[in-house]
C-alpha positions as CSV (number, residue, x, y, z in Angstrom):
1,M,-126.0,-125.9,97.4
2,Q,-126.1,-127.4,93.9
3,N,-122.6,-126.7,92.7
4,N,-122.0,-129.5,90.1
5,L,-118.7,-131.1,91.0
6,H,-119.3,-133.2,87.9
7,L,-118.3,-130.3,85.7
8,R,-115.5,-129.2,88.0
9,V,-113.6,-132.4,87.5
10,R,-114.9,-134.1,84.4
11,R,-112.3,-133.1,81.8
12,T,-109.3,-131.5,83.4
13,A,-106.8,-133.0,81.1
14,G,-107.6,-134.3,77.6
15,A,-104.4,-136.4,77.5
16,A,-105.4,-138.2,80.7
17,L,-108.8,-139.0,79.2
18,A,-107.3,-140.3,76.0
19,G,-105.6,-143.0,78.1
20,V,-108.8,-144.1,79.8
21,L,-110.2,-145.8,76.7
22,V,-107.2,-147.9,76.3
23,V,-108.5,-149.5,79.4
24,A,-107.8,-153.2,79.1
25,A,-104.1,-152.6,78.5
26,V,-103.1,-150.1,81.2
27,G,-105.0,-150.9,84.4
28,C,-106.0,-148.3,87.0
29,G,-104.0,-145.1,87.4
30,N,-104.2,-142.1,89.6
31,D,-105.1,-138.5,88.8
32,D,-104.0,-135.9,91.2
33,D,-106.4,-133.4,89.6
34,S,-109.4,-135.4,90.5
35,A,-111.8,-134.6,93.3
36,P,-111.2,-136.2,96.6
37,S,-113.4,-139.2,97.4
38,E,-116.3,-138.5,99.8
39,T,-118.9,-140.8,101.3
40,N,-122.2,-139.8,102.7
41,A,-124.1,-143.1,103.3
42,G,-124.4,-142.4,107.0
43,G,-125.7,-144.8,109.6
44,T,-123.4,-147.3,111.3
45,D,-121.9,-148.5,108.0
46,S,-118.2,-149.2,107.9
47,S,-115.9,-147.6,105.3
48,T,-112.6,-148.7,103.8
49,V,-110.3,-146.7,101.5
50,D,-108.4,-148.3,98.6
51,S,-105.2,-146.3,98.6
52,T,-104.4,-147.3,95.0
53,D,-107.1,-145.1,93.4
54,G,-108.8,-143.2,96.3
55,S,-112.0,-145.2,96.2
56,T,-114.1,-145.3,99.3
57,T,-116.4,-148.3,99.9
58,T,-119.2,-148.1,102.5
59,E,-120.7,-151.4,103.4
60,A,-124.2,-151.6,104.9
61,D,-124.5,-153.1,108.3
62,A,-127.1,-155.8,107.8
63,G,-127.7,-156.0,111.5
64,D,-129.4,-152.6,111.5
65,A,-132.3,-153.7,109.4
66,G,-135.6,-154.0,111.3
67,G,-138.9,-155.3,109.8
68,C,-139.0,-154.9,106.0
69,G,-141.3,-152.3,104.5
70,E,-143.8,-153.0,101.7
71,L,-141.3,-152.4,98.9
72,G,-139.1,-155.5,99.1
73,D,-137.9,-158.7,100.7
74,G,-134.3,-157.9,101.3
75,G,-131.0,-158.6,99.5
76,A,-128.0,-156.5,98.8
77,I,-126.6,-154.3,96.0
78,N,-123.3,-152.7,95.3
79,V,-123.5,-149.1,94.0
80,F,-120.6,-147.4,92.2
81,L,-120.7,-143.6,92.5
82,I,-118.4,-140.7,91.5
83,P,-117.9,-137.8,94.1
84,S,-120.4,-135.1,93.1
85,P,-123.5,-133.4,94.6
86,S,-125.5,-136.0,92.6
87,S,-123.6,-138.8,94.4
88,T,-124.1,-137.2,97.8
89,S,-127.8,-136.8,97.1
90,I,-128.2,-140.4,96.1
91,Q,-126.6,-141.6,99.3
92,S,-128.9,-139.4,101.4
93,F,-131.8,-141.6,100.3
94,I,-130.1,-144.9,101.1
95,P,-131.3,-145.1,104.8
96,D,-135.0,-144.8,103.8
97,F,-134.5,-147.2,100.9
98,E,-132.9,-149.8,103.1
99,A,-135.7,-149.4,105.7
100,D,-138.4,-149.7,103.1
101,T,-137.0,-152.7,101.2
102,C,-134.6,-154.4,103.6
103,I,-132.1,-154.2,100.7
104,D,-128.6,-153.4,101.9
105,V,-126.7,-150.9,99.8
106,N,-122.9,-151.0,99.7
107,V,-121.4,-147.8,98.1
108,T,-118.1,-147.5,96.4
109,E,-117.0,-144.0,95.5
110,T,-114.1,-143.4,93.1
111,P,-112.7,-140.0,92.0
112,Y,-113.5,-139.0,88.5
113,G,-110.0,-139.4,87.2
114,E,-110.1,-143.2,87.9
115,A,-113.8,-143.9,87.9
116,H,-114.5,-144.9,84.3
117,Q,-111.3,-146.8,83.9
118,K,-112.1,-148.8,87.1
119,Q,-115.7,-149.5,85.8
120,L,-114.6,-150.8,82.5
121,L,-112.0,-153.0,84.0
122,A,-114.6,-154.4,86.4
123,Y,-117.0,-155.1,83.5
124,E,-114.2,-156.9,81.6
125,Q,-113.6,-159.1,84.5
126,G,-117.3,-160.0,84.4
127,D,-117.7,-161.0,88.1
128,G,-120.6,-158.7,88.9
129,Q,-118.8,-156.3,91.2
130,F,-121.5,-153.6,90.8
131,D,-125.3,-153.5,90.4
132,V,-125.7,-149.7,89.8
133,A,-123.0,-147.4,88.3
134,Q,-122.8,-143.6,87.7
135,F,-120.9,-142.4,84.7
136,D,-120.3,-139.3,82.6
137,N,-122.2,-139.3,79.3
138,T,-118.9,-138.7,77.6
139,Y,-118.2,-142.4,78.2
140,L,-121.6,-143.7,77.0
141,A,-120.2,-144.8,73.7
142,A,-117.2,-146.6,75.3
143,F,-119.5,-148.5,77.7
144,G,-121.9,-149.2,74.9
145,A,-119.3,-150.6,72.5
146,A,-117.9,-152.8,75.4
147,E,-121.5,-154.0,76.1
148,A,-120.8,-153.0,79.6
149,M,-124.3,-151.8,80.6
150,T,-127.7,-153.4,80.7
151,P,-130.3,-152.0,78.3
152,L,-133.0,-150.4,80.5
153,D,-135.8,-150.1,78.0
154,D,-137.8,-153.1,79.3
155,Y,-137.6,-151.7,82.8
156,L,-138.7,-148.2,81.6
157,A,-141.6,-149.5,79.6
158,N,-143.0,-151.1,82.7
159,S,-142.3,-148.4,85.3
160,P,-145.0,-145.8,85.9
161,A,-142.9,-144.9,89.0
162,Y,-140.0,-143.7,86.9
163,D,-142.2,-142.3,84.1
164,I,-139.9,-141.8,81.2
165,D,-142.6,-139.7,79.5
166,D,-141.9,-137.0,82.1
167,F,-138.9,-136.2,79.9
168,T,-138.9,-134.6,76.4
169,V,-138.0,-136.9,73.5
170,G,-134.6,-135.4,73.2
171,Q,-133.8,-136.0,76.8
172,Q,-135.2,-139.5,76.7
173,D,-132.5,-140.2,74.1
174,Y,-129.7,-138.8,76.2
175,G,-128.7,-142.1,77.7
176,K,-129.2,-144.1,74.5
177,Y,-126.4,-145.9,72.5
178,D,-127.3,-147.7,69.3
179,G,-131.0,-147.3,70.0
180,S,-130.9,-148.8,73.6
181,T,-131.1,-146.9,76.8
182,L,-128.0,-147.7,78.8
183,G,-128.2,-144.9,81.3
184,L,-130.8,-142.9,83.1
185,T,-130.4,-139.1,83.2
186,L,-128.7,-138.1,86.5
187,S,-128.2,-134.5,85.6
188,T,-129.4,-132.2,82.8
189,E,-126.8,-129.5,82.0
190,P,-127.3,-127.5,78.8
191,M,-125.0,-124.7,77.8
192,I,-126.9,-121.5,78.6
193,Q,-126.3,-117.7,78.6
194,W,-125.4,-116.0,81.9
195,Y,-125.3,-112.2,82.4
196,R,-124.9,-109.5,85.0
197,T,-128.3,-108.0,85.4
198,D,-127.0,-104.8,87.0
199,L,-124.6,-104.1,84.1
200,Y,-127.2,-104.9,81.5
201,D,-129.8,-102.7,83.2
202,E,-127.3,-99.8,83.5
203,L,-126.6,-99.9,79.7
204,G,-130.1,-100.8,78.6
205,L,-129.1,-104.2,77.3
206,E,-131.2,-107.4,76.9
207,P,-130.0,-111.0,76.9
208,A,-128.7,-111.8,73.5
209,E,-131.1,-113.5,71.1
210,D,-128.3,-114.3,68.6
211,W,-124.5,-114.4,68.5
212,T,-124.2,-110.9,66.9
213,Q,-126.1,-109.4,69.7
214,Y,-124.1,-111.4,72.2
215,Y,-120.8,-109.8,70.9
216,D,-122.4,-106.3,70.7
217,N,-123.5,-106.6,74.3
218,A,-120.0,-107.6,75.4
219,K,-118.4,-104.8,73.4
220,A,-120.9,-102.2,74.9
221,I,-119.9,-103.3,78.4
222,S,-116.2,-103.4,77.6
223,D,-116.4,-99.9,76.0
224,A,-118.2,-98.5,79.0
225,G,-115.0,-99.3,81.0
226,E,-116.6,-100.7,84.2
227,A,-116.3,-104.4,83.3
228,D,-115.0,-106.8,80.7
229,G,-117.5,-107.9,78.1
230,T,-117.6,-111.7,78.3
231,I,-115.7,-114.8,79.0
232,M,-115.6,-118.3,77.5
233,G,-113.2,-121.2,77.9
234,F,-110.3,-120.4,75.6
235,G,-107.9,-122.7,77.4
236,S,-107.5,-126.4,77.8
237,S,-111.3,-127.1,77.6
238,A,-111.9,-124.8,74.6
239,A,-113.5,-127.7,72.7
240,W,-116.6,-127.3,74.9
241,W,-117.3,-123.8,73.4
242,W,-115.8,-124.3,70.0
243,M,-118.1,-127.3,69.3
244,T,-121.1,-125.4,70.6
245,L,-120.4,-122.6,68.2
246,V,-119.6,-124.8,65.2
247,W,-122.9,-126.6,65.7
248,S,-124.8,-123.3,66.2
249,F,-123.2,-121.8,63.0
250,G,-124.5,-124.8,61.1
251,G,-121.4,-127.0,60.9
252,Q,-120.4,-130.4,62.2
253,I,-117.1,-131.8,63.4
254,Y,-117.5,-134.9,61.1
255,D,-120.1,-136.2,58.7
256,D,-122.1,-139.4,58.7
257,N,-119.2,-141.3,57.2
258,L,-116.8,-140.2,60.0
259,T,-115.0,-137.9,57.6
260,P,-113.8,-134.8,59.5
261,T,-115.4,-131.5,58.5
262,A,-113.6,-129.3,61.0
263,N,-112.5,-126.9,58.3
264,S,-115.9,-126.3,56.7
265,P,-117.0,-122.7,56.0
266,E,-119.3,-122.9,59.0
267,A,-116.5,-124.1,61.2
268,V,-114.3,-121.3,60.0
269,A,-116.9,-118.7,60.7
270,A,-117.5,-120.1,64.2
271,T,-113.8,-120.2,65.0
272,E,-113.3,-116.6,63.8
273,Y,-116.2,-115.5,66.0
274,F,-114.8,-117.5,69.0
275,K,-111.5,-115.8,68.5
276,S,-113.1,-112.4,68.3
277,L,-114.5,-112.7,71.8
278,L,-111.0,-112.5,73.1
279,D,-111.1,-108.8,72.2
280,V,-113.8,-108.2,74.8
281,A,-112.6,-110.8,77.4
282,P,-110.6,-110.2,80.6
283,D,-106.8,-110.4,80.6
284,G,-105.7,-114.0,81.1
285,A,-108.9,-115.4,79.5
286,I,-106.7,-117.2,76.9
287,S,-105.9,-119.8,79.5
288,A,-109.3,-120.1,81.1
289,N,-110.7,-123.6,81.4
290,G,-114.2,-124.7,82.3
291,D,-113.9,-124.0,86.0
292,D,-112.2,-120.7,85.5
293,V,-115.0,-119.3,83.3
294,A,-117.5,-119.8,86.1
295,F,-115.3,-118.6,88.9
296,K,-114.1,-115.5,87.1
297,F,-117.6,-114.5,86.0
298,L,-118.9,-114.8,89.5
299,S,-116.0,-113.0,91.2
300,Q,-114.9,-110.4,88.7
301,P,-116.7,-107.6,86.8
302,I,-117.6,-109.5,83.6
303,G,-120.8,-108.9,81.6
304,S,-121.6,-112.4,80.4
305,M,-120.6,-115.9,79.9
306,V,-121.9,-119.0,78.1
307,Q,-121.5,-122.0,80.4
308,Y,-123.2,-125.3,81.4
309,S,-126.2,-124.9,83.7
310,G,-124.6,-127.3,86.1
311,Y,-122.5,-124.5,87.5
312,Y,-125.6,-122.7,88.8
313,G,-124.9,-124.0,92.4
314,F,-122.0,-121.5,92.6
315,V,-124.5,-118.7,92.2
316,E,-125.9,-119.7,95.6
317,D,-122.5,-120.0,97.2
318,P,-121.5,-116.8,98.9
319,D,-117.8,-117.9,98.8
320,A,-118.0,-118.1,95.0
321,N,-120.4,-115.4,94.0
322,A,-119.6,-111.8,94.6
323,F,-122.8,-110.6,92.9
324,P,-125.6,-112.6,94.5
325,D,-128.4,-110.4,93.4
326,A,-127.2,-109.7,89.9
327,I,-126.9,-113.0,88.0
328,G,-129.4,-113.7,85.3
329,T,-129.7,-116.6,82.9
330,A,-131.2,-117.0,79.5
331,K,-131.3,-119.3,76.5
332,M,-128.0,-119.7,74.6
333,P,-127.9,-117.3,71.7
334,L,-129.2,-118.6,68.4
335,G,-127.0,-119.2,65.3
336,E,-127.9,-120.5,61.9
337,V,-129.3,-123.6,63.7
338,D,-131.2,-123.9,66.9
339,I,-129.1,-126.3,68.9
340,T,-128.7,-127.2,72.6
341,H,-125.3,-128.5,73.7
342,L,-126.3,-130.9,76.5
343,A,-124.0,-132.5,79.1
344,G,-124.5,-134.4,82.3
345,W,-124.3,-137.6,84.3
346,N,-125.9,-140.9,83.5
347,I,-126.5,-143.9,85.9
348,G,-127.4,-147.4,85.0
349,I,-127.0,-151.1,85.7
350,P,-123.8,-153.0,84.6
351,A,-124.3,-155.8,82.2
352,D,-122.7,-158.3,84.6
353,S,-124.8,-157.3,87.7
354,K,-125.8,-160.2,89.8
355,N,-128.8,-158.2,91.1
356,A,-130.1,-156.2,88.2
357,D,-133.7,-156.2,89.4
358,L,-132.7,-154.9,92.8
359,G,-130.5,-152.3,91.1
360,W,-133.5,-151.1,89.1
361,Q,-135.6,-151.0,92.2
362,F,-133.0,-148.7,93.8
363,L,-132.9,-146.4,90.7
364,E,-136.6,-146.3,90.5
365,Y,-136.8,-145.4,94.2
366,V,-134.2,-142.6,94.2
367,L,-134.8,-141.2,90.7
368,G,-138.5,-141.8,90.2
369,K,-140.9,-139.0,89.4
370,D,-142.4,-138.9,92.9
371,N,-139.0,-138.3,94.4
372,A,-137.7,-135.8,91.8
373,R,-138.4,-132.7,93.8
374,A,-136.8,-134.1,97.0
375,F,-133.8,-135.2,94.9
376,L,-133.3,-131.7,93.6
377,E,-133.8,-130.1,97.0
378,S,-131.3,-132.5,98.5
379,G,-128.6,-130.6,96.6
380,A,-128.3,-132.7,93.4
381,A,-127.7,-131.1,90.0
382,A,-131.1,-130.6,88.4
383,I,-132.6,-133.3,86.2
384,G,-134.8,-131.9,83.4
385,R,-138.0,-133.7,84.1
386,T,-141.0,-131.7,82.7
387,S,-142.6,-131.9,86.2
388,I,-139.5,-130.1,87.6
389,T,-139.0,-127.5,84.9
390,S,-142.7,-126.5,85.0
391,D,-143.1,-126.4,88.8
392,P,-144.0,-122.8,89.7
393,E,-142.5,-123.0,93.2
394,L,-139.2,-124.4,92.0
395,L,-139.0,-121.9,89.1
396,A,-139.4,-119.1,91.6
397,Q,-136.5,-120.4,93.6
398,Y,-134.4,-121.6,90.7
399,P,-135.3,-119.5,87.6
400,Y,-132.7,-121.3,85.4
401,L,-134.8,-124.5,85.6
402,E,-137.0,-123.4,82.7
403,L,-133.9,-123.6,80.5
404,L,-133.7,-127.3,81.1
405,S,-137.0,-127.8,79.3
406,I,-135.5,-128.2,75.9
407,P,-138.1,-127.8,73.1
408,D,-138.4,-130.4,70.4
409,S,-137.5,-127.6,67.9
410,S,-133.9,-127.4,69.3
411,R,-131.5,-130.1,68.1
412,I,-129.7,-131.6,71.0
413,E,-125.9,-132.0,70.5
414,R,-123.6,-133.7,73.0
415,Y,-120.0,-134.8,73.1
416,P,-119.4,-137.1,70.2
417,Q,-120.6,-140.6,71.1
418,L,-117.4,-142.2,69.7
419,K,-114.8,-144.4,71.4
420,V,-112.1,-142.1,70.0
421,W,-113.6,-138.9,71.4
422,P,-110.8,-138.5,74.0
423,E,-108.2,-138.5,71.3
424,M,-110.3,-136.0,69.3
425,D,-110.5,-133.8,72.3
426,V,-106.7,-133.7,72.6
427,A,-106.3,-132.8,68.9
428,I,-108.9,-130.1,69.0
429,A,-107.4,-128.5,72.1
430,Q,-104.0,-128.4,70.7
431,Q,-105.0,-126.9,67.4
432,L,-107.3,-124.3,68.9
433,G,-104.5,-123.2,71.2
434,E,-102.4,-122.4,68.2
435,I,-105.3,-120.5,66.5
436,L,-106.4,-118.5,69.5
437,T,-102.9,-117.5,70.4
438,G,-102.2,-116.4,66.8
439,T,-99.6,-119.0,66.2
440,T,-101.5,-119.9,63.0
441,D,-104.5,-118.4,61.2
442,V,-108.0,-119.8,61.4
443,Q,-108.1,-121.5,58.0
444,S,-104.7,-123.0,58.3
445,G,-105.3,-124.2,61.8
446,L,-108.6,-125.8,61.0
447,D,-107.0,-127.5,57.9
448,A,-104.4,-128.9,60.2
449,L,-107.1,-130.0,62.7
450,N,-109.0,-131.8,59.9
451,E,-105.8,-133.7,58.9
452,A,-105.2,-134.7,62.6
453,L,-108.8,-135.9,63.0
454,A,-108.8,-138.1,59.9
455,P,-106.8,-141.0,61.3
456,I,-108.4,-140.7,64.7
457,L,-111.9,-141.0,63.2
458,A,-110.7,-143.8,60.9
459,A,-109.8,-145.8,64.0
460,E,-113.4,-145.6,65.2
C-alpha cells in the first residue's frame, strides 16, 4: 500500500508550524496530532524511544556484519527519518546495504510535528548527529537559509548510479535552494484531478480540461441527485487549494519584491471560483482539511476532487476506498496558466555530517535509478523519474504515474520557499475562513489578507 502518510500529517495546524521556524529560541516541543513513531529497520538491531518527542532510534548491531561486499569498506552512518511509507521503504533496504557495504546504519525516526524542529536544533549544535536526513520540501528554505544541508551538486554530477537526468528539469530543481541542490526528491506529489468513473460514465461526462468544465461536471452530478458534485479542502488547509487556483488563474501570492499580491484581479477570480464550489460540495465540506478531502471522496458519493497524488495509496486500501473499481485520475484542469502544484518529501545530507560520503553512498544505493522500481514496489510514495513514469508495466498497475511526468510546458509551483511561509499559512487560513463562511466578501477579505501578509513578507 502506498498511502502517503507524509500528506496525512504534514500540515495539520498552521499555528504549530509557525512556531517551528523560531527554532533556536523554543527547543523541542510535542504535537499530539503527529503520527506515531514507527521503526522498520529489522534484524537484531536495538531500539530506544526518547519520550520527550516520540523519536525512535534503531542502532545497528555491528556484530552481525559478515564479510564486506564489493561496495564498501565499512563504517557507520546515522539516518534521520520521519514516519511515512517512504521512511518504511528506506529502512527495508538497510539490511542489504549493510551486507553489501559493511556500513552500519543507525536510524532515528521522529514524528512530523517535532521532526524539523529537532533537525534544525541538531544542525545548530553542529556536532554531526546525522549523516542523512528526510524533510518536507516546505522546510527547504528554512534549512537553506540556516546552511543546514550539504549541497549535493558535486555528488550528482559524478553519479551515473543516481542519474539526475532521469528527472525532468522542473523536478531536478525541486530540491534546490538559491541554485544549490540541498535535497533529493523522495516523493513526487502533484495536485491532480480525481473522479468517479461510474458517475461520469452514467452522465456522459469527461474529465475536465479546464476549470469551467470542472464546475459544470460537478453541477451535473449534483443536479442528478445521486451524489455531491465535488470536494476540495475548504477548512484549515484551504491554502493548498487556494494557492493552486490563484496560480492557475494567472495570479501570484507576492511579487519578485516580496510585495503581497493576494488581492489581484486574478486572485479575486480564483477565490470567487473556489467559494462557488461549495454550492456543489457535500454538507460539512466547509471544515474539510487535506485528509478529509481524500477520505470523503473515497467513502461517500462525490463526483470529483482535486488532491495531491500522494493520496493514491488509499485507492488501494479496501478500508478507505468504497469504490475500488471506479476511481479515475487525470491532469489538473487548466486555467489561464498551465501550472503544476508540486509537493513532496526531500532527503539530503546535513552540513555538519561526519560521514557525508558514506551518507551519499546510502542515498545512491536506496534511491538510485536501478533501485527505483523496487523502491516504488516496496510501498513508497512514487518518485517521478522518467524511467518510472514511462514504464508500461508500472503504468498498467498504477495509471496515475503518468501524471507525475510533468512536461516542461507546465510551470511548477510549490509552497513558497520562504522562511516566513508558516506565518503566511496561518494568515491565509484565517482570512479564507472568513471569506468562505461569508463573514466577509471576497474583495474585502483579500484586501485584509494583503495587509496581513505585508509585514510577514517584510520580515523575510
